[in-house]
N, C-alpha and C positions, 0 to 999 in steps of 0.2 A: 093256447097257441103252440107252436112247434116244440117238440121235445127231443128229437134225436139229431143233434148237431155236434160234429166233431171234426177236427182237422189234424193232420199230421204235425208232430212237433210239440203240441202242448199236452198230449197224453190224457186229455179229459174231454168230457162233453162241455157244452156251453156254460154249465153252472159250476164248474170246478176251478175257476181262476180268479176268485174275488178276494184272495188274501192280499195284504199290502195296501189296504184301504187307509185313507186319511180320515180325519174326524168328520169331514163333510160328506163322506161316503164315496169319494172319487178315488179311483185307483191311480196312484202317482207313478209307480214303477214296479214292474213285476220282479219276483225274486231272481229271474234269469238275467236281469240287467237290461232287458228291452224296454222301450218306452211303454208307459201305462196308458190306459184309455184316455185319461184326462189330459194327457200331453198330445193326443192325436185327434180326438173327436170332440166336437162341440156337444158336451153332455147336457147342457141346459136346453138346447134346441132339440137334441136327439137323446132323450134320457134312457140310454141302453141299460142302465142299472136298475131301472124301475119298470120292468115289462108289464106289470099289472096296473100301472098308472094311466090316467086318461090321456096325458100328453103323448105317451108312447103309442097308445092305441090310435090316436089321431094321425100320427105319422104313418102308421101301418095302413090305416084305411085310405089315406090319400094315395099311397103307393099302390095299394091293391086296385084302386079305381083306375089308375093309369095303366097298370099291367093288364087288367082285364080289357081295357079299351084297345091297346095296341102293342102289348108285349114289352113296354118300356116305361121306366119310372126314373126320375131324377131326384135325389136328395141333395138339394142345393147347400153348398157350404158345410157339408158334413165334416170334412177334414179342416182342422184349424189352420190359419195362415202360417203359423210357425212350423207346423207339421208338414205343410205343403213344401216349405223351403227345405225341410229335412229330406223329404222324399226326392225333391229335385237334386239335392246334393248327392244322394245315394245313387240315383240314376246316372248322373254325370260321372261319378266315380266308377261305375260298372260299365259305362258305355263302351269302353274298349273291348268288352266281351260280346258286343252285339254281333249277331249274324245278319248281314245285309244280303238281300237277294233281289234281283230284278227278273221277273218272269212275265211271259204273256200267257194268260190262263183264262179258263172259263170260271163261272161262279162256284164250281165244284172242285176247284184247284187242279183240274186236268189241264195238261199242257199240249196235248196232241188232239187234232180233230178226229172225229169218229164218222166214217162214211155211212154208218147206219142211220144218221140223222141228216136233215136238210142243212144247207149252208147257213140259212137264216134261222138258226135254232140256238138256244142257250148253250148246248153242248159244244157247238162249233163257233161260238162268238168269243173271241179271245181278246182280253184287255190287259193292259200293263198293270202289274203289281210291283211296286218298288218301295221297300220298307225294310226295317230291321227289328229284331227282337233280342232283348237281353234275356238269356235263358234262366230258368228257375234255379239252376245250381250256381248262379252268380251271387245269390243273396245269402247273408249271414243270419244266424239265428237271432241276433240282437238288433237287426235292422228294423227301422220303422215299417218298411215294406212288409217284412215277415210278421211283425206284430199285428198289423192291420189284417193281413190275410188270415192269420190263425186265431184272431181274437174270437172266442166262442160267443161273446155278447153280440158282435157284429154278425156272425153267422146266424145266430138266433133271430136277429132283426130281419136279415135277408130272407130267412125261411118263413117268417111270419108275413112279410110283404108278399112273398110268392105263394102263400097259402099251402105250404108244404109241411108235412109232419117230420120230414127227414131231409137234411141237407149236409153235404160233405164237401170239403175242399177237394178239388180235382187232384188226384194222387199222382198225376204225371210229373216226373222230376224235372222236366224242362218246361212244360206248358202250363203247369198249375199256377205259378206266380211268375209273371213276366212284366216287362216294360216294352211297349211298342214305341218305336222310334221312327218318326217321319222327318227327315231332314229336308231342307229346301229342294224343291223339284220332285219330291216323292209323293206317292199316293198309295192307299190301300183300296184297290178297286172293288167292285160289287162282288159279294161272296156270301156264303152261308157258313155258320159254325157247325162243328161236329159235336161239341159238348153241349150240355143242357142249358147252362146259364153262364153268362159273362157279366162280371161286375168291373166297371172301369172308373178309375179316379183320374180326372184330367190333372196333370201336374204342371205342364208348361204348354201354353196355347200359342199357336202360330198367329202372327200378325196378319197374315194373308192366307186364306184357304184353311185346310185342316178341319173342315166341318164334318160332323157325323151326320150321315143321311141314311134313312132306312125306309123300307116298304113293309109295314106290318102284315103278317099272315098271308104273304103272297103265295105260299104253298102250304101243304099239310102232309101228314104221313100217308094219306090216301091219294093225294093229287099233287103232282109236281108243279102245276101252274106254269107250264112252259110258255104259253102265249103271253101272259102278263109279264113274265120275267124278260122275255125277248124285247117287249116294248120298252122296258126300262133300260135295258142294255143298249138300245138304239137311241137313247136320249129322251125318251118319254118321261114325263113328270107326274103322271097319274098315280096318286097314292103315295108319292115320295114326301117324306117329312124330314125336316132339318132341325137338328138340335144345336143351339149355341151354348155349349158348355163353358164353364169358367173353372179355373184352377180351384180345387177343393170340392167340386161337385162330384158326387158318386152316382153313377148310372147303373141301373139294373136292367139287363136286356136278355130277352129270349131270342137268340140269333139262329136257332135251328130252322125256323120256318119264315124268318123275316130277312129278306135280302137287304144288305147294308154295305156301306163303304165309308171311308174317310177321304174327303176330296184332296186334291193335290195342294201341297204347301207351296206358296209362292217362292220364286227364286231368291228374292231379297228378304225373305221372312226369317224370323227365328224358328227353330225346329219345334215340332209338336211332340211332347213326351206324355205318355199315359201309362199309369200302373194298371195292370190287368189281373184280376183275381177270378179264377175259373172255379166253378162249383158243379157238382153232379148230384143226382138224386140218390145214387147208390155209392157205397164206399169202394175204394180201391180201383177206380177207373183209370186206365192208362190210354194215352192217345194213340191214334192210328199211325202205322209205320210211315206210309208215304207222306202224310201231312206233316209229321214231325220232321222228316228229312227236308221237306221244302222250307219250313219255317226256321229251322235251327241248324240245318246243314249237317246234322248227325243224328244218330239214334243210340239208345243205350240198351243194355241187355234186358231191362224191364220192358221196353217196347217190343223187342223180338219175342219175349215170352208171352206177352199179352196178345200179340198178333196171332200166335199159334192157337190160342184158346178163345179168340174172339167169337162172340155170338151177336149177330146183327139184331137191333131192336126195330129197324124199319128197312124198307127197300129203296130209300131215296138214293139218288146218285152220289150224294154227300155234300 
């Protein structure tokens, strides 16, 4: 299974952070003071420390089957209930750093119509996005959020599920590790991702709304799929799938080619909070300037430098 997995902050590949084991083989707490795997993940159900075992392989094969079918897999209850509460507390603590924005945009995050396209076209179909993001530079090295994102054992599992030889934490200092905030009345409308892989852990669910919906493989690198996309934007349900995630569930999602959204949270509901871990096939990837400004209200020198050197890997609108 996968061999090249590393994330910023831990200084190792996936196989280099297993000191600090207890007698039962479970990591209790790393030398850096951050929570260990056994405090965060159900290691009996998801035996990340035994990647050669049958139980691990069974987890991987189930996820691979789901990802092959529609680009999405859910590892139910991967995060322990106590760890979910820790994540919830960290998000609440950093929520004041959230950048909220309300925009009317198309699925490619464009906010202005383009006269080169018909009015009834995805490029010119504008829908409300109202949500917030806690940026990556809000998290501390010893946070449970950071520990999960940078855990090489989890990165290895994700790479194995995705059938990748190489997987890296998204190096973007704002968008690599985030929390998505949907307060009552907010929604994250239909859109596509620009990074390769998004991994989401639902931390707090809305009592009303806040459902993840997606249309797998509605476009490809060679075909924008405009007609099918427009039908969904106009309310069509052909191909739309709905996930009813629960706190502690981890979702692996290929959002580059699958249109997706989170439905509006009801006005009287509790907010929806989700931890978002972004990964890429290549190391050192930094997000695009315009998308970063939209989601976080600012850019950093790393974004400006990366934009000057960027080479597109596809010709999609974004």
